SESERO-235767 format. One record per residue (C-alpha): residue in three letters; z, x, y. Coordinates in steps of 0.5 Angstrom, whole numbers, padded with zeros to 4 digits, always signed. Layout:
AlaZXY;...
//
This chain:
Met+0000+0000+0000;Leu-0002+0003+0007;Leu+0001+0000+0013;Cys+0003-0002+0018;Asp+0003-0004+0025;Ser+0008-0008+0028;Val+0008-0012+0035;Lys+0014-0015+0038;Gly+0013-0023+0040;Thr+0016-0027+0045;Leu+0022-0029+0041;Gln+0022-0025+0035;Glu+0018-0019+0031;Lys+0012-0020+0028;Ile+0009-0015+0023;Ile+0003-0014+0019;Leu+0002-0010+0013;Val-0005-0008+0010;Ser-0005-0007+0003;Ser-0011-0005-0002;Ser-0011-0006-0009;His-0012+0000-0014;Asn-0019-0002-0016;Asp-0021-0002-0008;Arg-0024-0009-0009;Asp-0020-0013-0005;Gln-0015-0013+0001;Ser-0010-0017+0004;Leu-0006-0018+0010;Phe+0002-0019+0009;Ile+0004-0023+0016;Ser+0011-0024+0018;Thr+0014-0027+0024;Asp+0021-0027+0022;Glu+0023-0019+0023;Gly+0020-0018+0016;Ala+0025-0023+0012;Thr+0019-0027+0009;Phe+0011-0025+0009;Gln+0005-0029+0008;Lys-0001-0026+0004;Gln-0008-0027+0008;Pro-0014-0025+0004;Ile-0019-0022+0008;Ala-0027-0020+0007;Phe-0027-0013+0009;Phe-0023-0007+0009;Val-0018-0005+0015;Glu-0018+0002+0017;Thr-0015+0001+0023;Leu-0011-0004+0027;Leu-0010-0005+0034;Phe-0006-0010+0037;His-0006-0013+0044;Pro-0001-0009+0049;Lys+0001-0016+0052;Glu-0001-0022+0048;Glu+0002-0021+0041;Asp-0003-0025+0037;Lys-0009-0022+0039;Val-0011-0016+0034;Leu-0017-0012+0033;Ala-0019-0009+0026;Tyr-0024-0003+0025;Thr-0027-0002+0018;Lys-0030+0003+0014;Glu-0037+0001+0016;Gly-0036+0002+0023;Lys-0035-0006+0025;Ile-0030-0009+0029;Tyr-0027-0016+0028;Val-0022-0020+0032;Ser-0017-0025+0031;Ile-0013-0029+0036;Asp-0008-0032+0031;Leu-0004-0026+0028;Gly-0010-0024+0023;Lys-0011-0031+0020;Lys-0018-0032+0022;Trp-0023-0026+0024;Asn-0029-0026+0027;Leu-0034-0020+0028;Leu-0034-0017+0035;Gln-0039-0011+0034;Glu-0042-0006+0029;Arg-0043+0001+0029;Val-0037+0003+0033;Ser-0034+0010+0033;Lys-0028+0010+0030;Asp-0022+0011+0035;His-0026+0010+0041;Phe-0025+0002+0042;Phe-0019+0000+0047;Trp-0016-0006+0050;Ala-0016-0008+0057;Val-0011-0005+0061;Ala-0007-0009+0065;Gly-0007-0009+0073;Val-0013-0005+0072;Asp-0018-0009+0068;Gly-0019-0016+0071;Asp-0020-0019+0064;Leu-0015-0018+0059;Asp-0019-0020+0054;Leu-0024-0015+0055;Val-0025-0009+0050;His-0028-0002+0051;Met-0032+0001+0046;Glu-0037+0007+0044;Ile-0043+0004+0040;Gln-0049+0007+0037;Asp-0055+0004+0039;Pro-0061+0003+0034;Ser-0064+0010+0037;Gly-0058+0014+0034;Gly-0055+0015+0041;Tyr-0049+0013+0043;Arg-0047+0009+0049;Tyr-0041+0006+0053;Ile-0040-0002+0053;Thr-0035-0007+0055;Cys-0035-0014+0053;Gln-0030-0020+0052;Ile-0027-0022+0045;Gln-0030-0029+0046;Asn-0037-0027+0046;Cys-0040-0020+0045;Ser-0047-0021+0044;Asp-0053-0016+0047;Lys-0054-0021+0053;Thr-0046-0022+0055;Met-0044-0014+0054;Thr-0044-0010+0060;Val-0046-0002+0060;Pro-0042+0001+0066;Phe-0045+0008+0065;Ala-0052+0009+0065;Gly-0055+0013+0060;Ser-0053+0016+0053;Thr-0046+0019+0052;Asp-0044+0024+0047;Arg-0041+0022+0040;Asp-0033+0021+0040;Ser-0033+0022+0048;Leu-0030+0015+0050;Thr-0023+0015+0052;Val-0019+0009+0056;Gln-0012+0011+0059;Asp-0009+0008+0064;Asp-0013+0008+0071;Tyr-0018+0013+0068;Ile-0024+0012+0063;Phe-0027+0019+0061;Leu-0034+0021+0057;Gln-0038+0026+0057;Thr-0046+0028+0056;Thr-0049+0034+0053;Ser-0056+0037+0055;Ala-0059+0044+0054;Asn-0053+0046+0051;Arg-0049+0044+0057;Thr-0044+0039+0057;Lys-0042+0035+0063;Tyr-0035+0031+0064;Tyr-0035+0024+0067;Val-0029+0020+0070;Ser-0028+0013+0073;Tyr-0022+0012+0077;Arg-0020+0004+0077;Arg-0026+0002+0074;Asn-0030+0005+0080;Gly-0037+0009+0079;Phe-0037+0015+0074;Val-0036+0022+0078;Gln-0037+0028+0075;Met-0031+0032+0074;Lys-0030+0038+0078;Leu-0027+0044+0074;Pro-0028+0051+0077;Lys-0035+0053+0077;Tyr-0035+0059+0071;Ala-0030+0055+0067;Leu-0036+0053+0062;Pro-0032+0049+0058;Lys-0033+0049+0050;Asp-0028+0043+0049;Leu-0024+0038+0054;Gln-0018+0034+0051;Ile-0014+0029+0055;Ile-0007+0031+0056;Ser-0004+0026+0060;Thr-0006+0020+0065;Asp+0001+0018+0068;Glu+0003+0018+0075;Asn-0004+0018+0078;Gln-0006+0024+0076;Val-0010+0027+0070;Phe-0008+0033+0066;Val-0013+0036+0061;Ala-0014+0042+0057;Val-0020+0046+0057;Gln-0023+0051+0052;Glu-0027+0056+0056;Trp-0033+0060+0054;Tyr-0029+0066+0052;Gln-0023+0062+0048;Thr-0023+0061+0041;Asp-0016+0058+0039;Thr-0013+0057+0046;Tyr-0014+0052+0052;Asn-0013+0053+0059;Leu-0009+0047+0062;Tyr-0011+0044+0069;Gln-0009+0038+0074;Ser-0013+0034+0078;Asp-0013+0030+0084;Pro-0011+0022+0084;Gln-0018+0020+0083;Gly-0019+0025+0077;Val-0024+0029+0080;Tyr-0022+0036+0082;Tyr-0018+0040+0078;Ser-0014+0046+0079;Ile-0011+0051+0074;Leu-0004+0051+0072;Leu-0003+0055+0065;Glu-0007+0059+0061;Asn-0008+0061+0054;Val-0004+0054+0051;Arg-0004+0055+0043;Ser-0009+0050+0040;Thr-0010+0048+0032;Lys-0016+0045+0029;Gln-0014+0039+0024;Pro-0019+0036+0019;Glu-0024+0032+0022;Glu-0025+0036+0028;Asn-0019+0034+0031;Val-0015+0039+0036;Leu-0008+0039+0037;Ile-0006+0043+0044;Asp+0001+0045+0044;Ile+0003+0042+0050;Leu+0008+0036+0050;Glu+0010+0031+0056;Val+0018+0030+0056;Arg+0019+0023+0056;Gly+0025+0020+0061;Val+0024+0025+0067;Lys+0017+0026+0070;Gly+0014+0032+0071;Val+0017+0036+0065;Phe+0013+0039+0060;Leu+0013+0044+0054;Ala+0008+0048+0052;Asn+0007+0054+0047;Gln+0003+0060+0050;Lys-0001+0065+0046;Ile-0002+0072+0049;Asp-0005+0077+0044;Gly-0003+0073+0038;Lys+0004+0072+0040;Val+0007+0065+0042;Thr+0012+0063+0046;Thr+0015+0057+0049;Leu+0015+0055+0056;Ile+0018+0049+0061;Thr+0016+0046+0067;Tyr+0020+0042+0072;Asn+0015+0041+0077;Lys+0008+0039+0073;Gly+0006+0046+0072;Arg+0007+0049+0079;Asp+0012+0054+0076;Trp+0014+0055+0068;Asp+0019+0059+0065;Phe+0022+0061+0058;Leu+0027+0057+0055;Thr+0034+0059+0055;Pro+0037+0061+0048;Pro+0044+0058+0046;Asp+0050+0063+0046;Ile+0053+0061+0039;Asp+0050+0058+0033;Met+0052+0051+0029;Asn+0057+0055+0026;Gly+0060+0058+0032;Lys+0058+0065+0031;Pro+0054+0069+0037;Thr+0047+0069+0037;Asn+0046+0075+0040;Cys+0040+0073+0043;Lys+0039+0075+0050;Pro+0033+0075+0055;Pro+0028+0078+0057;Asp+0028+0080+0049;Cys+0030+0074+0046;Tyr+0029+0066+0048;Leu+0029+0059+0044;His+0022+0057+0042;Leu+0020+0050+0039;His+0014+0048+0035;Leu+0010+0043+0039;Arg+0006+0040+0033;Trp+0005+0032+0032;Ala+0007+0029+0025;Asp+0002+0028+0020;Asn+0005+0022+0019;Pro+0005+0017+0025;Tyr+0012+0014+0022;Val+0016+0020+0023;Ser+0018+0024+0029;Gly+0014+0030+0031;Thr+0018+0037+0031;Val+0020+0035+0038;His+0023+0028+0040;Thr+0024+0025+0047;Lys+0025+0018+0049;Asp+0024+0014+0056;Thr+0030+0011+0056;Ala+0034+0017+0054;Pro+0033+0022+0060;Gly+0035+0029+0059;Leu+0035+0029+0051;Ile+0030+0033+0047;Met+0031+0035+0040;Gly+0026+0040+0037;Ala+0025+0045+0031;Gly+0024+0052+0033;Asn+0027+0059+0032;Leu+0031+0064+0037;Gly+0027+0071+0038;Ser+0021+0074+0042;Gln+0016+0069+0039;Leu+0015+0063+0035;Val+0016+0064+0028;Glu+0012+0059+0024;Tyr+0016+0058+0018;Lys+0023+0058+0022;Glu+0025+0050+0023;Glu+0032+0050+0026;Met+0034+0044+0030;Tyr+0036+0045+0037;Ile+0038+0039+0042;Thr+0039+0039+0049;Ser+0042+0033+0053;Asp+0041+0036+0060;Cys+0033+0037+0060;Gly+0033+0044+0057;Asn+0038+0048+0061;Thr+0043+0049+0055;Trp+0041+0048+0048;Arg+0045+0047+0042;Gln+0043+0049+0034;Val+0045+0042+0030;Phe+0041+0044+0023;Glu+0039+0050+0020;Glu+0033+0046+0017;Glu+0028+0041+0020;His+0030+0033+0020;His+0026+0027+0022;Ile+0029+0024+0028;Leu+0030+0017+0031;Tyr+0033+0015+0037;Leu+0037+0008+0037;Asp+0040+0004+0043;His+0037+0009+0049;Gly+0039+0015+0045;Gly+0046+0013+0044;Val+0045+0014+0037;Ile+0041+0019+0034;Val+0039+0018+0027;Ala+0037+0025+0023;Ile+0034+0025+0016;Lys+0032+0031+0012;Asp+0024+0033+0012;Thr+0024+0035+0005;Ser+0020+0033-0001;Ile+0026+0031-0006;Pro+0029+0024-0006;Leu+0034+0022-0001;Lys+0040+0017+0000;Ile+0044+0020+0005;Leu+0042+0020+0013;Lys+0046+0023+0018;Phe+0047+0020+0025;Ser+0051+0022+0032;Ile+0053+0018+0037;Asp+0055+0024+0042;Glu+0049+0027+0043;Gly+0049+0031+0037;Gln+0055+0035+0038;Thr+0058+0032+0032;Trp+0055+0028+0026;Ser+0057+0023+0021;Thr+0053+0021+0014;His+0051+0015+0011;Asn+0049+0013+0004;Phe+0043+0008+0006;Thr+0041+0007-0001;Ser+0045+0007-0008;Thr+0038+0010-0011;Ser+0035+0016-0008;Val+0028+0015-0005;Phe+0022+0019-0003;Val+0022+0018+0005;Asp+0015+0016+0007;Gly+0017+0014+0014;Leu+0022+0011+0019;Leu+0022+0005+0024;Ser+0026+0002+0029;Glu+0026-0005+0031;Pro+0022-0006+0038;Gly+0026-0005+0044;Asp+0030+0001+0046;Glu+0036-0002+0046;Thr+0036-0004+0038;Leu+0041-0001+0033;Val+0037-0003+0027;Met+0032+0001+0023;Thr+0028+0001+0017;Val+0027+0007+0012;Phe+0021+0006+0008;Gly+0019+0010+0002;His+0018+0010-0006;Ile+0023+0011-0012;Ser+0017+0014-0016;Tyr+0010+0016-0014;Arg+0007+0010-0018;Ser+0012+0005-0015;Asp+0011+0000-0010;Trp+0014+0001-0003;Glu+0022+0001-0002;Leu+0024-0002+0005;Val+0031-0001+0007;Lys+0034-0004+0013;Val+0040+0000+0016;Asp+0044-0004+0022;Phe+0049+0000+0026;Arg+0051-0006+0030;Pro+0057-0007+0026;Ser+0060+0000+0027;Phe+0061-0001+0035;Pro+0066-0006+0037;Arg+0064-0008+0044;Glu+0058-0007+0049;Cys+0059-0001+0055;Thr+0062-0002+0061;Asp+0061+0002+0068;Glu+0067+0006+0066;Asp+0064+0008+0060;Tyr+0059+0012+0063;Glu+0058+0019+0067;Ser+0053+0022+0072;Trp+0049+0028+0071;Glu+0044+0031+0076;Leu+0038+0034+0074;Thr+0037+0042+0076;Asn+0031+0047+0074;Leu+0033+0053+0070;Gln+0034+0057+0077;Gly+0039+0051+0079;Asp+0035+0048+0084;Arg+0037+0040+0085;Cys+0031+0039+0089;Ile+0025+0037+0084;Met+0019+0034+0085;Gly+0021+0033+0092;Gln+0028+0029+0091;Gln+0035+0030+0088;Arg+0036+0026+0082;Ser+0042+0024+0078;Phe+0042+0020+0071;Arg+0048+0017+0068;Lys+0050+0017+0060;Arg+0055+0015+0056;Lys+0062+0019+0056;Ile+0063+0022+0049;Ser+0069+0019+0048;Ser+0066+0012+0049;Trp+0065+0008+0043;Cys+0060+0002+0045;Ile+0053-0001+0045;Lys+0049+0001+0051;Gly+0045-0005+0050;Lys+0039-0009+0053;Ser+0041-0008+0061;Phe+0042-0001+0061;Thr+0039+0003+0066;Ser+0039+0011+0066;Ala+0037+0012+0073;Leu+0043+0012+0078;Lys+0040+0015+0085;Ser+0036+0019+0088;Lys+0035+0023+0095;Val+0029+0025+0098;Cys+0029+0033+0100;Glu+0025+0037+0105;Cys+0019+0040+0103;Val+0019+0047+0101;Asn+0013+0052+0098;Thr+0014+0050+0091;Asp+0012+0043+0093;Phe+0005+0045+0094;Leu+0000+0048+0089;Cys-0007+0051+0089;Asp-0013+0046+0091;Tyr-0019+0046+0088;Gly-0023+0053+0088;Phe-0017+0057+0089;Glu-0012+0060+0085;Arg-0005+0064+0085;Ser-0004+0071+0084;Ala+0002+0070+0079;Pro+0002+0063+0076;Leu+0008+0064+0072;Lys+0013+0067+0077;Leu+0017+0063+0082;Glu+0016+0067+0088;Ser+0012+0064+0093;Ser+0005+0067+0091;Lys-0001+0065+0095;Cys-0007+0062+0094;Phe-0014+0065+0094;Ala-0021+0062+0094;Asp-0025+0064+0088;Phe-0031+0068+0089;Trp-0036+0062+0088;Phe-0032+0057+0093;Asn-0033+0057+0100;Pro-0028+0053+0103;Glu-0032+0052+0110;Ala-0037+0048+0106;Pro-0038+0041+0107;Pro-0036+0037+0100;Glu-0042+0035+0096;Asp-0041+0027+0098;Cys-0041+0029+0105;Val-0045+0024+0109;Leu-0048+0025+0116;Gly-0044+0022+0121;Gln-0038+0023+0118;Ala-0032+0028+0118;Tyr-0029+0032+0113;Thr-0023+0037+0113;Ser-0024+0044+0110;Ser-0018+0046+0105;Thr-0013+0051+0107;Gly-0012+0052+0099;Tyr-0006+0048+0098;Arg-0005+0041+0096;Lys+0002+0037+0095;Val+0004+0036+0088;Val+0002+0029+0086;Ser+0008+0025+0085;Asn+0012+0029+0089;Val+0016+0025+0095;Cys+0019+0031+0099;Glu+0018+0030+0107;Gly+0018+0034+0113;Gly+0020+0042+0112;Val+0014+0046+0110;Asp+0007+0043+0110;Leu+0002+0048+0107;Gln-0003+0043+0109;Gln-0002+0043+0116;Asn-0007+0046+0121;Leu-0013+0043+0117;Ala-0020+0044+0121;His-0024+0038+0122;His-0031+0038+0122;Met-0037+0033+0122;Cys-0042+0033+0116;Pro-0048+0036+0118;Leu-0055+0034+0115;Thr-0056+0039+0109;Ala-0062+0040+0105;Pro-0063+0037+0098;Lys-0060+0042+0093;Gly-0060+0042+0085;Leu-0065+0037+0085;Gln-0067+0035+0077;Ile-0072+0030+0074;Ser-0071+0028+0067;Ile-0073+0023+0062;Arg-0068+0018+0059;Gly-0066+0020+0052;Glu-0067+0028+0054;Ser-0074+0028+0050;Leu-0080+0031+0053;Ala-0085+0030+0048;Val-0087+0023+0047;Arg-0093+0019+0044;Pro-0099+0016+0048;Gly-0097+0009+0050;Glu-0089+0010+0050;Asp-0085+0007+0055;Ile-0081+0013+0058;Thr-0076+0013+0064;Phe-0075+0019+0069;Ile-0069+0020+0072;Val-0068+0024+0079;Gln-0061+0027+0081;Gln-0059+0031+0086;Glu-0053+0035+0086;Gln-0052+0037+0093;Gly-0055+0035+0100;Asp-0056+0029+0104;Val-0059+0023+0101;Leu-0060+0018+0106;Ser-0065+0021+0110;Thr-0069+0025+0105;Lys-0076+0023+0102;Tyr-0078+0024+0095;Gln-0085+0025+0093;Val-0086+0024+0086;Asp-0092+0026+0082;Leu-0093+0024+0075;Gly-0099+0028+0073;Asp-0104+0023+0071;Gly-0106+0021+0078;Phe-0099+0017+0080;Lys-0096+0019+0086;Ala-0091+0015+0090;Ile-0086+0017+0096;Tyr-0079+0014+0095;Val-0073+0014+0100;Asn-0065+0014+0098;Leu-0068+0015+0090;Thr-0062+0019+0088;Met-0057+0015+0091;Thr-0059+0008+0089;Gly-0060+0011+0082;Glu-0067+0007+0081;Pro-0071+0010+0075;Ile-0078+0011+0075;Arg-0082+0008+0069;His-0088+0010+0066;Arg-0093+0010+0061;Tyr-0098+0016+0059;Glu-0104+0013+0055;Asn-0108+0019+0053;Pro-0105+0026+0050;Gly-0104+0032+0054;Val-0099+0036+0058;Tyr-0097+0033+0064;Arg-0094+0036+0070;Val-0089+0032+0073;Ser-0086+0034+0080;Val-0081+0031+0085;Arg-0080+0034+0092;Ala-0074+0032+0096;Glu-0075+0034+0103;Asn-0071+0033+0110;Val-0071+0036+0117;Ala-0066+0041+0114;Gly-0070+0043+0108;His-0073+0042+0101;Asp-0072+0042+0094;Glu-0077+0041+0088;Ala-0076+0040+0081;Val-0081+0040+0075;Val-0082+0038+0068;Phe-0087+0038+0063;Val-0088+0032+0059;Gln-0092+0033+0052;Val-0096+0027+0050;Asn-0098+0027+0043;Ser-0099+0023+0037;Pro-0095+0025+0031;Leu-0098+0029+0026;Gln-0101+0025+0020;Ala-0103+0030+0015;Leu-0103+0038+0014;Asn-0107+0042+0009;Leu-0106+0050+0008;Glu-0112+0053+0006;Val-0112+0060+0003;Val-0116+0064-0002;Pro-0111+0063-0008;Val-0113+0071-0010;Ile-0113+0077-0006;Gly-0113+0084-0007;Arg-0107+0088-0005;Asn-0107+0091+0002;Gln-0113+0086+0004;Glu-0113+0082+0010;Val-0113+0074+0008;Asn-0114+0069+0013;Leu-0109+0063+0012;Thr-0111+0057+0016;Ala-0107+0050+0017;Ile-0111+0044+0018;Ile-0108+0038+0021;Leu-0109+0031+0023;Pro-0110+0029+0029;Lys-0111+0036+0032;Asn-0107+0037+0038;Pro-0109+0043+0042;Asn-0104+0047+0046;Leu-0099+0042+0043;Thr-0097+0045+0036;Val-0093+0051+0034;Phe-0094+0054+0027;Tyr-0089+0057+0023;Trp-0091+0062+0018;Trp-0086+0064+0012;Ile-0089+0069+0007;Gly-0085+0070+0001;Asn-0078+0070+0001;Asn-0078+0072+0009;Leu-0073+0068+0012;Gln-0076+0070+0019;Pro-0082+0066+0020;Leu-0088+0068+0024;Leu-0090+0064+0030;Thr-0097+0062+0033;Leu-0100+0057+0037;Glu-0107+0058+0033;Ser-0108+0054+0027;Phe-0109+0061+0023;Leu-0106+0067+0021;Val-0109+0074+0019;Thr-0104+0078+0014;Thr-0104+0083+0008;Phe-0100+0083+0002;Ala-0097+0090+0000;Glu-0095+0088-0007;Thr-0098+0085-0013;Gly-0096+0079-0016;Asp-0095+0071-0014;Val-0093+0070-0007;Arg-0091+0063-0004;Val-0094+0062+0003;Thr-0091+0056+0007;Val-0093+0053+0014;Gln-0089+0048+0018;Val-0093+0045+0024;Ser-0089+0042+0029;Cys-0092+0038+0035;Gly-0087+0034+0039;Ser-0082+0030+0035;Ser-0086+0031+0028;Met-0086+0036+0023;Leu-0090+0037+0017;Gln-0090+0043+0011;Asp-0095+0045+0006;Ser-0094+0051+0001;Lys-0099+0055-0003;Val-0098+0061-0008;Val-0103+0067-0007;His-0104+0071-0013;Val-0104+0079-0011;Phe-0108+0083-0016;Asp-0110+0091-0015;His-0117+0089-0019;Phe-0121+0083-0020;His-0128+0080-0019;Val-0131+0075-0015;Leu-0138+0071-0017;Pro-0141+0066-0012;Leu-0143+0059-0015;Lys-0148+0055-0012;Phe-0149+0047-0013;Thr-0156+0043-0011;Lys-0156+0040-0004;His-0156+0033-0007;Leu-0148+0034-0008;Asp-0147+0035-0001;Met-0148+0028+0000;Tyr-0142+0026-0004;Asn-0138+0032-0002;Pro-0132+0028+0003;Asp-0130+0035+0005;Ile-0122+0034+0003;Pro-0118+0039-0001;Glu-0116+0034-0007;Trp-0124+0034-0008;Arg-0125+0041-0008;Glu-0119+0042-0012;Asp-0121+0037-0017;Ile-0128+0040-0018;Gly-0125+0047-0018;Arg-0121+0045-0024;Val-0127+0042-0028;Val-0131+0048-0027;Thr-0126+0053-0029;Arg-0124+0049-0035;Leu-0131+0048-0038;Leu-0133+0055-0037;Ala-0127+0057-0041;Lys-0128+0052-0046;Glu-0136+0054-0047;Thr-0135+0062-0047;Ser-0128+0062-0050;Ile-0125+0066-0044;Pro-0118+0065-0043;Glu-0117+0059-0038;Glu-0112+0063-0034;Thr-0116+0069-0033;Leu-0121+0064-0029;Met-0120+0061-0022;Thr-0126+0057-0019;Val-0125+0056-0011;Val-0129+0051-0008;Lys-0130+0053-0001;Pro-0129+0048+0005;Gly-0135+0045+0009;Leu-0143+0044+0007;Pro-0147+0046+0004;Thr-0142+0046-0002;Ala-0141+0053-0005;Ala-0135+0056-0010;Asp-0133+0063-0012;Leu-0131+0064-0019;His-0125+0069-0019;Val-0125+0073-0025;Leu-0118+0076-0026;Leu-0118+0082-0031;Pro-0112+0082-0036;Ala-0106+0086-0035;Asn-0106+0094-0036;Gln-0114+0094-0038;Pro-0117+0099-0033;Lys-0123+0097-0030;Lys-0130+0099-0033;Lys-0137+0099-0030;Arg-0143+0096-0034;Ser-0150+0097-0033;Ile-0154+0091-0036;Thr-0162+0091-0037;Ser-0166+0085-0034;Asp-0168+0083-0041;Lys-0160+0082-0043;Val-0159+0079-0036;Thr-0164+0074-0038;Arg-0162+0073-0045;Ala-0155+0072-0043;Met-0156+0067-0038;His-0160+0063-0043;Ile-0154+0063-0048;Cys-0150+0061-0042;Leu-0154+0055-0040;Asp-0155+0053-0048;Gln-0147+0053-0048;Phe-0145+0051-0041;Ser-0150+0046-0038;Ser-0147+0040-0034;Tyr-0149+0034-0030;Phe-0145+0032-0024;Ala-0146+0025-0024;Lys-0144+0021-0018;Ser-0144+0013-0018;Gly-0141+0010-0012;Cys-0134+0014-0011;Thr-0134+0017-0018;Leu-0136+0024-0020;Ile-0137+0024-0028;Val-0138+0031-0032;Tyr-0142+0030-0038;Glu-0142+0036-0043;Ile-0149+0037-0046;Lys-0150+0038-0054;Arg-0157+0035-0055;Lys-0164+0037-0052;Leu-0168+0031-0049;Pro-0175+0033-0047;Gly-0178+0032-0040;Arg-0172+0034-0035;Asn-0171+0041-0032;Val-0164+0044-0030;Tyr-0165+0050-0025;Ala-0160+0056-0025;Gln-0160+0060-0018;Met-0159+0067-0020;His-0156+0072-0014;Asn-0159+0079-0015;Glu-0153+0082-0013;Lys-0149+0089-0015;Glu-0143+0088-0019;Gln-0137+0086-0014;Glu-0131+0089-0015;Met-0124+0087-0011;Thr-0129+0083-0006;Ser-0127+0078-0001;Pro-0129+0071-0002;Val-0133+0071+0005;Asn-0139+0073+0007;His-0143+0073+0001;Ser-0150+0076+0002;Glu-0156+0071+0001;Asp-0161+0076-0003;Thr-0167+0074-0006;Gln-0166+0069-0012;Asn-0170+0069-0018;Ile-0171+0062-0021;Ile-0170+0061-0028;Gln-0173+0054-0032;Gly-0169+0052-0037;Glu-0169+0045-0041;Glu-0164+0039-0039;Phe-0159+0037-0045;Ile-0155+0031-0045;Asp-0150+0029-0051;Asp-0150+0022-0055;Asp-0143+0023-0055;Leu-0141+0022-0048;Asp-0135+0027-0047;Ser-0133+0025-0040;Gln-0128+0026-0035;Thr-0128+0020-0029;Leu-0125+0022-0023;Gly-0126+0015-0020;Asn-0129+0008-0022;Ala-0136+0009-0025;Arg-0141+0005-0024;Gly-0149+0004-0023;Asn-0154+0010-0023;His-0153+0017-0025;Ser-0156+0023-0021;Gly-0156+0030-0024;Val-0153+0036-0020;Val-0155+0043-0022;Leu-0150+0049-0022;Ser-0152+0056-0020;Ile-0149+0062-0023;Asn-0151+0069-0022;Ser-0153+0071-0029;Arg-0151+0079-0029;Glu-0144+0077-0027;Met-0143+0072-0032;His-0146+0076-0038;Ser-0142+0082-0035;Tyr-0135+0079-0034;Leu-0135+0073-0038;Val-0139+0074-0045;Ser-0137+0081-0046;
//
């Protein structure tokens, strides 16, 4: 049984458990509306992978399936309707109250039919193609949509460059501005609360670390806070960043920094403006000295998230328990992976105490008034530990009479609850065991004001003014044995402080010289940043201020005192020339088919747009002038009817200057056929021409990749042929891949390389040319037939003969005679009489008709004389050919020898199609001297 998620209803707790059978054929939901006392089984017709409950309306639930479908229920899982298909896992979100106008809205990343991804929103009542909206124009990267609080994030990648976009309070998307040369390989959202974004960026030079950045309120401009934060790769390409926001006290973060392989834990109290190491305790849990003294020794904590979502991670904090932090780690000069001692602080990291020698799962009840700890172990347990004095003392409790393997801990909804559930199993084959533990009877009364005391928040230097104010909290006295209850509030009072240097951090484009030091380090402009330059969105006639290099930390409430932002220089936005002009095709493909609808997108990174004219030339005669083209985002739709290469240009021009962008569009039909033409037999170190025949022919648009033998590095040509040689004898495979636009074809042939072989030219009567379709299959079939019949009639081994019919007209062929292995080449001299006699013998034994009827070619074997018909053999009086290329044969004087035609009563025919109608004779021409010397001998 899998779980489980729970949601608190208005009057009672509502729980849904998801179970699947062992054979995985059916699945059911178990629904409870009475705190799990009873469950109602509800069969469903799909397999749930994730449940997502509505944050405000407890009966509305989204279910994600393994097939990428989302179903919605408005009655706590009793009835389900299909909402959307092809949705990315973990990238669908309910509307955010106070930001989205409609709480029934769902944000989703879906895959469109073309294979790309896009961001859509729709209502749960109707999510058809007509009702959905597309807030971001264009496709997005897979698994990039994130919706958190006031912000929506996504990314796009083209030309190996990734751009990150943000939408603040559902306004238009703006590209996030990181330092110019950060060149991020990855970006992870860390936090989005308090009108600010924390992101971890893996820059181009990093492998297992990220840099931490902080944004302005709109989430657009980012400044660096901490470098080299450790990261860990997880299954399914998930990345864990070792940074943790401490809940309960705003502005406090923990981070593990990795430098030269050494990992150390740091803490900040002012949102990353300053960082420091954790102060180690003086004594251990047994009262013995730790002998851990700075700067050689500090406390370091593991900041991992738990793999199991129903147990705590290695560090545990809570919103209603400010200052209470409990985590696993070790003392020393660096973090040690296998050491997981448990430490606790109740004053937000100023002082720490060791409580356990091994890691435990932690659960806070009653606003942290009760801390429950269960040992993290693979053996069954029946004892838990709990503390009511912030971990100073611990008691044990037998939560079951039979030991169970603990799978997780759950508390009832509400920070004030004192009821928890331990769920696990007695054996690995048993069902779940749910054990309810109620601490309410242990407390005789609820707390009063006399049961609380106050404590003031300070940083490690003892400063009380943190984030521009002095804050004090209240907590239960250690001696008080009472319940804090639902009405408990931890915040006591606050007092605004005067501003000091530490209330300011470096603005976008600036960096501090010593980011870890607390002294007031100055901010210096990066070499690529000009503080006096107008911003990219500066509009003519408006004013802008140049940065002093500092900005107040977001959420810092200090007043008066130091103002590092004063004396800002005010400027009027000038008319700036267009810069960074780009033109692209939606979908990023620059190769399209004739008649295909395409959309051009024109973008401009900098410069004025209101007074700029854009001259567009699409390369096929279409020209136009636009105004405010990049501001309106108006796409240019077009269609190319004819194949070719088109130069598409856009020129942006105003009084201050101009810029131009050019893109070349390839319009071609997809490849339909490819045939590799190559002589199958070639001599060693002899040049051979490899030719690729393609349909349709797309000149100047096709790239040919040639692989010779087992070479993994191809040869690239823009021509359809390649001239090469083979240095070794044997069989060599030649492969060609042809790429044209988005289509690619491949063909492969084997070339036989010999030291010695002979070529005999063969010719046919011109009548055969009428039936020659000049395609590879026909030539191969004719060659096989001639080779087989020659071998049969002459008793020469067929593997030593190879007939290759040449492309084109007139129809001709070459007979390749392959010498047996290890047999030396011999010169022979044959007299004219012997030549004539040999030719007659050959014609008597091998006389063929190639008869054509319709689309059928029939070969008849002749065995009986039939008078009155003639067969002609054309004989080339050529010298003996040794290691001869099958091209450029001489056309010498031919001797015509008249013979007699033969036909067989018994038709031994080989049909290559459907035979019908009249038969026409075809004459085979053979050089008799070569035939006698190399076939008959």
